[in-house]
N, C-alpha and C positions, 0 to 999 in steps of 0.2 A: 861794075859787080854784082853780079844779081844776086834778088832777093826773094824767099824765098816763109812762106808763114805756114806757122807746124800750132798748130790749134792745139791747148789740153785739157781737157777738161776730168774730172776725178770720176776713176772708174777707165782710162786709157789704159791700152795695152803696153806696156813698159819696150817688150823687148823691138816692141816696132817702131816710137818714139824715137829709143835714144838714136837703133840704126838709122833712122833718117836724116836726123839731129845732126851724131856722128859722120859720115861719110860726104854727107851735099858740106859739109863743111871742111872736110878733107880735101874739099872738091875749092876750096877756097869762093864759098855762094856765102852769104849770108842768111842765115835761117835767125828766127824769130821767130822764136818759143811763147807765145802764150796762152796765157787766162783766162777764162770768160767771164772771168770777174774781178774781180781788186786782191784776191790774197794772189798770190802770184809761188807759194805754196800748191804744187797740185799732184792728190797722190792718183798709183797709180791701181790696174785692177789685181796685182800682188802687193799692194803695200809700201811699194817704192816711191819715195816724192823728189819730183820735180822743181825744180826752183824757175818757175816762166819765167823775161826781160822784160814784160806789157802786157798789157789785157785789149784784146783782140774788140774791145769799143776805140784805140786808140793805135787803130789800122785800115791804109782803103786800100781800097782793090786798083786805085791808080797807084799805088808809091809799095808794088811788089811785080812776083815776075811768074809767081806760080802760089797755089794754097797743098798744102796735102794734111791730108790725114787719117792718121791713128785710128783703129780699131781697138775695140775692146767696148763688150755692151754697153753700160752701164757711158761711158763716154761718149760712145755713140750715139746713143736714143739724149746726149746734153746739149752734143756738135748739131744734132739736130733738132732741138725744138730751141735751140739761141737765136737769138733776129738777127745776131749781126754776123755770125758766124755765116747761116742760109744767103743773109743780103752779097756779105762778099764773096759764095760762091755765085750768085747771078751775075752779077756786075761783073766777074771773069769771064765765067763765059760766056754775057753780052759783048763782051770784050775781045774774045776770041782768045783767050791768056789763059794756060795751063793750071787742072785742075788732075790731085792727084788723092787717091785714097785707096787704103788697106785692110784688109779684113772682113768686121763688121762694116766701116766704113762708108762703102757704097753705099751703105743704108742713108744717111746721112742727104750724100750725092744725089739721088732718086727722090728725095725729102723736097730737094730743091729748084728741080727737074732741071737737070745738067745732065744727070748720068742720061749717058750714049748706048745704044740698040747692043753693043757687042760689051762685057764685063767680063772680070768674075769677082770675087769677094772669099770669105769662109763658107767652108760647105753648111749649108741648109740656109744660111743666111740670103740666101736667091725667092726662097720660100715669102720672105717678107719683102723682097723686091718686086721681083717675074719673073720666071722660068725663060720669057723668052731673052734669048741674045745673051745667056750665061755660058761661058765660056768652062765651068767647071774646071778642069787639071788639062787641058788641052796648054796651057802655060802657066808662068807663073807670075807670068805681069800682060797686064791686056791693052792695050790701044785704039784708041778708036774718036778723031778727031782731036779735040784740047786732052782729053779726060784717057790718065793714067790711073786703071784700078790693082792689086795685089791679093794672092791669096789671105796671107795669114804670118804670125811671127817668121817658121823656118825660109819664107820666100823675103824677107822686109829687107835683107846687102842687096838683094839680086832689082826689087822695086827703088832703092834709093842709086843706087847706080842708075839704074836702068832711065833715072832722076838728071842724076849726073849727064850722060849719056844724051839725053833733051834739047836741056839748058846749057852744056860747055864743049857738046860733040867726042867724037870715037877717039881724041889721043886723052883726055882725062879721063875718060871711061875704063877704057885699055890698060893708062897707069895706073888705076886703083883697085881695077877690076883684079890684076896682075898682085899689086902690095895685098890684096886681103885676100891675097889667095883663094879667089872666086870661081876658078876655071869653071864651075858647075852653072854659072847664073850665064845662059844665052844672049 
């Protein structure tokens, strides 16, 4: 069974986090929801609290197949400043393992030095990353090498489905896409 780490920091974007967690679990991918500290109750940007399964410090890059960062500015800044998250990102990239980020979270990938040449993010976030390679609205999800990025809350389902496709293949992707009525996802 594939295993994906979704670290949550205070101020995370709830639609993105829940969409990723839900879709991946529907695909029978084990999702580790992790807090940045020992407080397992993490409050999102819109006041919704999610209970984490464990602390990020208790996860190693060797034990997971992918790490996926939800956006939300406060959460993104916390992920960018968290030594454990940054180390996991660098270790995953060094091993060629899959990395994903949506909305503002590509900022945290950039800080870790793992964001590839082509990416997308929430409009205006590229100003704090770099304009070069920014794909804007050309695609809901942009893949470059082992890094997958997406734009924001409205693209979260398509992003999660692309993760399923990458980890579990076309058959599971197509079945879930049909079941979720997500025909708008490319």
